[in-house]
LOPANU-36251 format. One line per field, with one value per atom (N, C-alpha, C, CB): atom name; x, y, z; residue in one letter. Coordinates in Angstrom, 3 decimals, always signed. Last residue first. Glycine has a CB too. Layout:
residues N
site: [CA, ...]
X: [X, ...]
Y: [Y, ...]
Z: [Z, ...]
code: [a, ...]
This chain:
residues 86
site: [N, CA, C, CB, N, CA, C, CB, N, CA, C, CB, N, CA, C, CB, N, CA, C, CB, N, CA, C, CB, N, CA, C, CB, N, CA, C, CB, N, CA, C, CB, N, CA, C, CB, N, CA, C, CB, N, CA, C, CB, N, CA, C, CB, N, CA, C, CB, N, CA, C, CB, N, CA, C, CB, N, CA, C, CB, N, CA, C, CB, N, CA, C, CB, N, CA, C, CB, N, CA, C, CB, N, CA, C, CB, N, CA, C, CB, N, CA, C, CB, N, CA, C, CB, N, CA, C, CB, N, CA, C, CB, N, CA, C, CB, N, CA, C, CB, N, CA, C, CB, N, CA, C, CB, N, CA, C, CB, N, CA, C, CB, N, CA, C, CB, N, CA, C, CB, N, CA, C, CB, N, CA, C, CB, N, CA, C, CB, N, CA, C, CB, N, CA, C, CB, N, CA, C, CB, N, CA, C, CB, N, CA, C, CB, N, CA, C, CB, N, CA, C, CB, N, CA, C, CB, N, CA, C, CB, N, CA, C, CB, N, CA, C, CB, N, CA, C, CB, N, CA, C, CB, N, CA, C, CB, N, CA, C, CB, N, CA, C, CB, N, CA, C, CB, N, CA, C, CB, N, CA, C, CB, N, CA, C, CB, N, CA, C, CB, N, CA, C, CB, N, CA, C, CB, N, CA, C, CB, N, CA, C, CB, N, CA, C, CB, N, CA, C, CB, N, CA, C, CB, N, CA, C, CB, N, CA, C, CB, N, CA, C, CB, N, CA, C, CB, N, CA, C, CB, N, CA, C, CB, N, CA, C, CB, N, CA, C, CB, N, CA, C, CB, N, CA, C, CB, N, CA, C, CB, N, CA, C, CB, N, CA, C, CB, N, CA, C, CB, N, CA, C, CB, N, CA, C, CB, N, CA, C, CB, N, CA, C, CB, N, CA, C, CB, N, CA, C, CB]
X: [+11.107, +11.260, +12.845, +11.092, +9.522, +10.706, +10.858, +12.087, +6.202, +7.590, +8.453, +7.171, +4.797, +5.120, +6.240, +5.507, +3.487, +3.380, +3.548, +2.248, +4.375, +5.235, +4.425, +5.294, +2.117, +3.615, +4.519, +4.215, -0.903, -0.059, +1.171, -0.222, -2.798, -1.486, -1.167, -0.791, -5.864, -4.998, -4.015, -5.997, -6.785, -6.427, -5.743, -5.455, -10.505, -8.969, -8.378, -8.460, -12.644, -12.752, -11.037, -13.468, -14.900, -14.058, -13.579, -13.272, -18.149, -17.361, -16.388, -17.930, -19.968, -18.648, -18.402, -16.901, -21.610, -21.609, -20.778, -20.972, -23.926, -22.521, -22.532, -21.057, -26.512, -26.227, -24.631, -27.303, -26.049, -26.365, -25.815, -25.432, -26.294, -26.462, -26.307, -27.729, -25.905, -26.874, -27.600, -26.390, -22.779, -23.938, -25.114, -23.978, -21.839, -21.002, -21.705, -19.308, -22.609, -22.576, -21.968, -21.709, -22.694, -23.934, -23.477, -25.029, -19.730, -20.492, -22.486, -20.453, -18.746, -18.261, -19.335, -16.239, -20.055, -20.403, -19.542, -20.164, -18.549, -20.014, -20.651, -20.353, -15.671, -16.444, -17.788, -16.498, -16.958, -15.690, -16.177, -14.065, -16.819, -17.754, -17.772, -17.459, -14.875, -16.061, -17.157, -15.962, -12.843, -12.794, -14.078, -11.321, -13.969, -13.734, -13.743, -13.017, -13.670, -14.955, -14.539, -16.230, -11.045, -11.408, -12.945, -11.091, -8.777, -9.693, -10.141, -11.185, -5.460, -7.172, -7.720, -7.923, -2.713, -3.680, -4.562, -3.622, -0.300, -1.570, -1.916, -2.935, +3.337, +2.451, +1.262, +2.778, +4.720, +3.541, +2.781, +3.586, +7.270, +7.468, +5.975, +7.908, +7.127, +8.259, +8.048, +9.280, +5.004, +5.264, +6.678, +5.523, +1.919, +3.292, +4.232, +3.995, -0.969, -0.503, +0.850, -0.868, -4.229, -3.613, -2.350, -4.040, -7.349, -6.558, -5.892, -5.839, -10.516, -9.586, -8.344, -10.489, -10.816, -10.564, -9.648, -9.818, -10.969, -10.970, -11.271, -11.716, -12.884, -11.759, -12.369, -10.919, -12.476, -13.179, -12.044, -13.775, -13.426, -12.033, -12.810, -10.288, -13.690, -13.869, -13.004, -14.976, -13.241, -12.679, -13.435, -11.690, -12.823, -13.947, -13.257, -15.190, -11.536, -11.274, -11.639, -11.623, -11.457, -11.916, -12.330, -12.428, -11.327, -11.897, -12.301, -13.691, -10.518, -10.245, -10.401, -8.210, -10.280, -10.201, -10.346, -11.259, -8.561, -8.942, -9.291, -7.576, -8.553, -8.549, -9.038, -9.862, -7.102, -7.868, -7.163, -8.055, -7.294, -7.002, -7.675, -6.892, -6.676, -7.662, -6.649, -9.136, -4.512, -4.706, -6.157, -3.873, -2.659, -3.699, -4.421, -4.844, +0.061, -0.488, -1.726, +1.141, +3.206, +2.341, +1.753, +1.293, +6.446, +5.103, +4.165, +5.650, +7.804, +6.712, +6.565, +7.070, +8.890, +8.830, +8.162, +7.975, +9.419, +9.846, +9.454, +11.590, +8.412, +9.834, +10.227, +9.551, +6.015, +7.296, +8.584, +6.723, +4.689, +5.521, +6.475, +4.525, +5.733, +5.024, +5.872, +4.839, +3.930, +5.907, +5.423, +7.318, +1.789, +2.628, +3.430, +3.063, -0.735, +0.961, +1.300, +2.095, -3.801, -3.146, -1.486, -3.677]
Y: [-3.894, -3.590, -4.266, -1.793, -6.274, -5.483, -5.381, -6.270, -6.299, -6.866, -5.685, -7.117, -5.717, -4.887, -5.748, -3.112, -7.274, -7.850, -7.148, -8.341, -5.164, -6.388, -7.127, -7.374, -3.169, -2.858, -3.705, -2.446, -3.740, -4.181, -3.933, -5.768, -1.669, -2.413, -3.086, -2.017, -0.686, -0.466, -1.583, -0.323, +1.949, +0.644, +0.845, -0.211, +3.098, +3.517, +2.181, +4.678, +4.686, +3.555, +4.189, +1.931, +7.288, +7.056, +5.701, +8.027, +9.369, +8.482, +7.742, +7.892, +12.786, +11.582, +10.580, +12.345, +13.775, +14.133, +12.925, +15.585, +11.613, +12.344, +12.856, +11.052, +11.099, +11.341, +12.450, +11.458, +9.916, +11.181, +10.669, +12.748, +8.005, +7.734, +8.974, +7.112, +7.736, +8.429, +8.388, +9.579, +7.826, +7.432, +7.600, +8.663, +8.764, +7.494, +6.847, +7.703, +11.246, +10.468, +8.972, +11.204, +12.623, +12.261, +11.498, +13.690, +12.375, +11.719, +11.315, +13.410, +14.357, +12.720, +11.876, +12.682, +16.468, +15.863, +14.627, +16.798, +16.627, +16.843, +16.542, +18.156, +16.928, +16.342, +15.676, +17.104, +19.290, +18.210, +17.561, +18.341, +21.155, +21.104, +19.886, +22.353, +20.912, +20.728, +21.132, +22.274, +22.943, +21.070, +20.121, +20.565, +24.634, +24.556, +23.090, +25.306, +25.743, +25.244, +24.843, +26.458, +26.077, +25.048, +24.938, +25.225, +26.162, +26.914, +25.666, +28.069, +24.913, +24.842, +25.316, +23.147, +24.606, +24.996, +25.477, +25.150, +22.542, +23.591, +23.647, +23.134, +23.068, +22.988, +23.260, +23.887, +23.851, +23.441, +22.887, +22.850, +24.782, +23.291, +22.762, +22.849, +27.889, +27.225, +25.485, +27.954, +28.936, +29.269, +28.268, +31.247, +26.841, +27.759, +27.765, +27.742, +28.295, +27.456, +27.766, +27.443, +28.270, +28.726, +27.670, +29.143, +26.521, +26.797, +28.175, +25.843, +25.841, +26.882, +26.539, +28.172, +23.248, +23.150, +24.846, +21.639, +21.601, +22.597, +23.755, +22.526, +18.861, +19.890, +20.914, +19.931, +16.399, +17.273, +18.337, +17.551, +12.512, +13.460, +14.485, +12.755, +10.244, +11.476, +12.727, +12.118, +7.036, +8.103, +8.789, +7.839, +4.164, +5.296, +6.688, +5.535, +3.211, +2.642, +3.179, +1.630, +4.567, +4.057, +3.024, +4.765, +7.824, +7.268, +5.957, +8.363, +10.870, +9.245, +8.534, +9.001, +13.068, +12.543, +10.946, +13.224, +15.158, +13.388, +13.892, +11.683, +17.756, +17.824, +16.169, +19.228, +19.721, +18.773, +17.974, +18.188, +23.693, +22.433, +21.197, +22.506, +27.112, +26.454, +24.575, +27.148, +29.539, +28.208, +27.716, +27.353, +32.272, +31.448, +30.638, +32.576, +31.767, +32.343, +31.030, +32.188, +33.246, +32.132, +32.768, +31.634, +32.922, +33.148, +31.936, +33.608, +31.734, +32.857, +33.604, +33.802, +28.421, +29.558, +30.728, +29.255, +26.334, +27.319, +29.038, +26.887, +24.117, +24.849, +25.811, +25.735, +23.423, +22.440, +22.951, +21.489, +25.247, +24.902, +23.471, +24.728, +28.741, +27.310, +26.277, +26.690, +31.629, +30.762, +28.908, +30.591, +32.776, +33.036, +32.619, +33.955, +31.050, +31.389, +32.146, +30.060, +31.903, +31.099, +31.481, +30.956]
Z: [-23.715, -25.108, -25.410, -25.396, -21.394, -21.280, -22.980, -20.296, -20.366, -21.519, -21.359, -23.501, -17.431, -18.791, -19.052, -18.719, -14.952, -16.456, -17.542, -16.736, -13.030, -13.136, -14.414, -11.558, -13.561, -13.881, -14.328, -12.918, -15.034, -13.779, -14.392, -13.172, -16.803, -16.329, -15.618, -16.069, -18.841, -17.451, -17.033, -16.197, -21.065, -20.325, -18.941, -21.214, -20.137, -20.149, -19.929, -18.936, -22.396, -21.761, -21.704, -22.523, -21.214, -21.865, -21.482, -21.842, -21.488, -21.222, -21.950, -20.841, -21.334, -22.005, -20.952, -22.359, -19.644, -20.876, -21.926, -20.834, -17.354, -17.640, -19.385, -17.281, -15.216, -16.017, -17.020, -15.889, -11.872, -12.765, -14.318, -12.122, -10.320, -11.640, -12.488, -11.834, -7.367, -7.724, -9.290, -7.397, -7.376, -5.841, -6.572, -4.191, -9.075, -9.034, -7.880, -8.799, -9.587, -10.596, -9.941, -11.769, -6.912, -7.321, -8.861, -7.368, -6.655, -5.371, -6.165, -3.631, -8.684, -8.567, -7.286, -7.930, -7.502, -8.736, -8.696, -10.012, -5.460, -5.452, -6.652, -5.135, -6.234, -5.183, -4.990, -4.532, -7.726, -8.219, -7.497, -8.103, -5.571, -6.768, -7.928, -7.482, -4.425, -3.021, -4.431, -1.065, -5.482, -5.449, -4.744, -4.383, -6.012, -6.688, -6.658, -6.887, -2.859, -3.395, -4.930, -3.291, -2.552, -1.872, -2.314, -0.347, -5.684, -4.347, -3.794, -4.750, -6.143, -6.601, -5.346, -7.044, -7.729, -6.989, -6.656, -6.678, -9.314, -9.411, -8.054, -10.368, -10.523, -9.222, -9.588, -8.089, -12.470, -12.915, -12.244, -13.730, -12.119, -11.919, -12.400, -10.189, -12.687, -12.841, -12.560, -11.851, -12.142, -13.651, -13.624, -14.095, -10.862, -11.064, -11.870, -10.244, -11.219, -11.865, -11.417, -13.220, -10.033, -9.688, -10.129, -8.539, -11.502, -10.748, -10.910, -10.760, -13.066, -12.883, -11.691, -12.485, -15.324, -14.231, -13.923, -14.080, -17.828, -17.885, -16.385, -18.904, -17.460, -17.589, -17.505, -18.745, -15.211, -15.229, -16.069, -13.772, -15.000, -14.929, -15.818, -15.669, -11.928, -13.069, -13.477, -12.744, -11.051, -11.607, -12.385, -12.195, -9.002, -9.483, -9.722, -8.259, -6.938, -8.062, -9.102, -8.100, -4.679, -4.720, -6.400, -3.988, -6.519, -4.637, -5.415, -3.451, -8.079, -8.122, -6.245, -8.898, -10.469, -9.159, -9.038, -8.362, -11.848, -12.320, -10.833, -12.920, -14.522, -12.869, -13.230, -11.751, -16.468, -16.504, -15.396, -17.870, -16.526, -16.138, -16.330, -15.108, -17.184, -16.960, -17.279, -18.129, -15.223, -15.649, -15.601, -14.849, -13.758, -13.556, -15.328, -12.628, -12.073, -13.729, -13.740, -15.499, -10.312, -10.629, -11.794, -9.475, -8.972, -10.046, -10.383, -11.546, -6.721, -6.241, -7.294, -5.021, -6.349, -7.070, -6.030, -8.443, -4.768, -4.017, -4.949, -3.739, -5.095, -5.929, -4.966, -7.554, -3.525, -4.114, -4.864, -5.163, -2.711, -1.650, -1.984, -0.365, -4.315, -4.277, -3.439, -5.841, -2.360, -2.630, -3.155, -0.119, -1.020, -2.469, -2.738, -2.821, -0.173, +0.156, -0.902, +0.234, -0.377, -0.833, -0.628, -2.127]
code: [x, x, x, x, x, x, x, x, x, x, x, x, x, x, x, x, x, x, x, x, x, x, x, x, x, x, x, x, x, x, x, x, x, x, x, x, x, x, x, x, x, x, x, x, x, x, x, x, x, x, x, x, x, x, x, x, x, x, x, x, x, x, x, x, x, x, x, x, x, x, x, x, x, x, x, x, x, x, x, x, x, x, x, x, x, x, x, x, x, x, x, x, x, x, x, x, x, x, x, x, x, x, x, x, x, x, x, x, x, x, x, x, x, x, x, x, x, x, x, x, x, x, x, x, x, x, x, x, x, x, x, x, x, x, x, x, x, x, x, x, x, x, x, x, x, x, x, x, x, x, x, x, x, x, x, x, x, x, x, x, x, x, x, x, x, x, x, x, x, x, x, x, x, x, x, x, x, x, x, x, x, x, x, x, x, x, x, x, x, x, x, x, x, x, x, x, x, x, x, x, x, x, x, x, x, x, x, x, x, x, x, x, x, x, x, x, x, x, x, x, x, x, x, x, x, x, x, x, x, x, x, x, x, x, x, x, x, x, x, x, x, x, x, x, x, x, x, x, x, x, x, x, x, x, x, x, x, x, x, x, x, x, x, x, x, x, x, x, x, x, x, x, x, x, x, x, x, x, x, x, x, x, x, x, x, x, x, x, x, x, x, x, x, x, x, x, x, x, x, x, x, x, x, x, x, x, x, x, x, x, x, x, x, x, x, x, x, x, x, x, x, x, x, x, x, x, x, x, x, x, x, x, x, x, x, x, x, x, x, x, x, x, x, x]
C-alpha cells in the first residue's frame, strides 16, 4: 500500500477494526471487526486484498448456498423523492 492517503494526501495511518458493508444486486452483508488501515485525518479505509476476498467468499456462501448466519437485521428503506420536508 502507498504511504499516502489517496483521498486527502495525509501520510499518517492507524490500524483499526471497522464495520464493512458488502452490497451486490440489492443483497447485503455487514461484517464487524474487519481489520484495515485508516487515515488519521479523513478516515478513509484501506483493506488488504485477502481480507476483502474472505468477505466476498462469505457473501457468496450466504447468498448462494444459504450458509447459516449469526445475526440478521431489518433495515428500513426509503426513496429520497418520497421523503417529506420537515
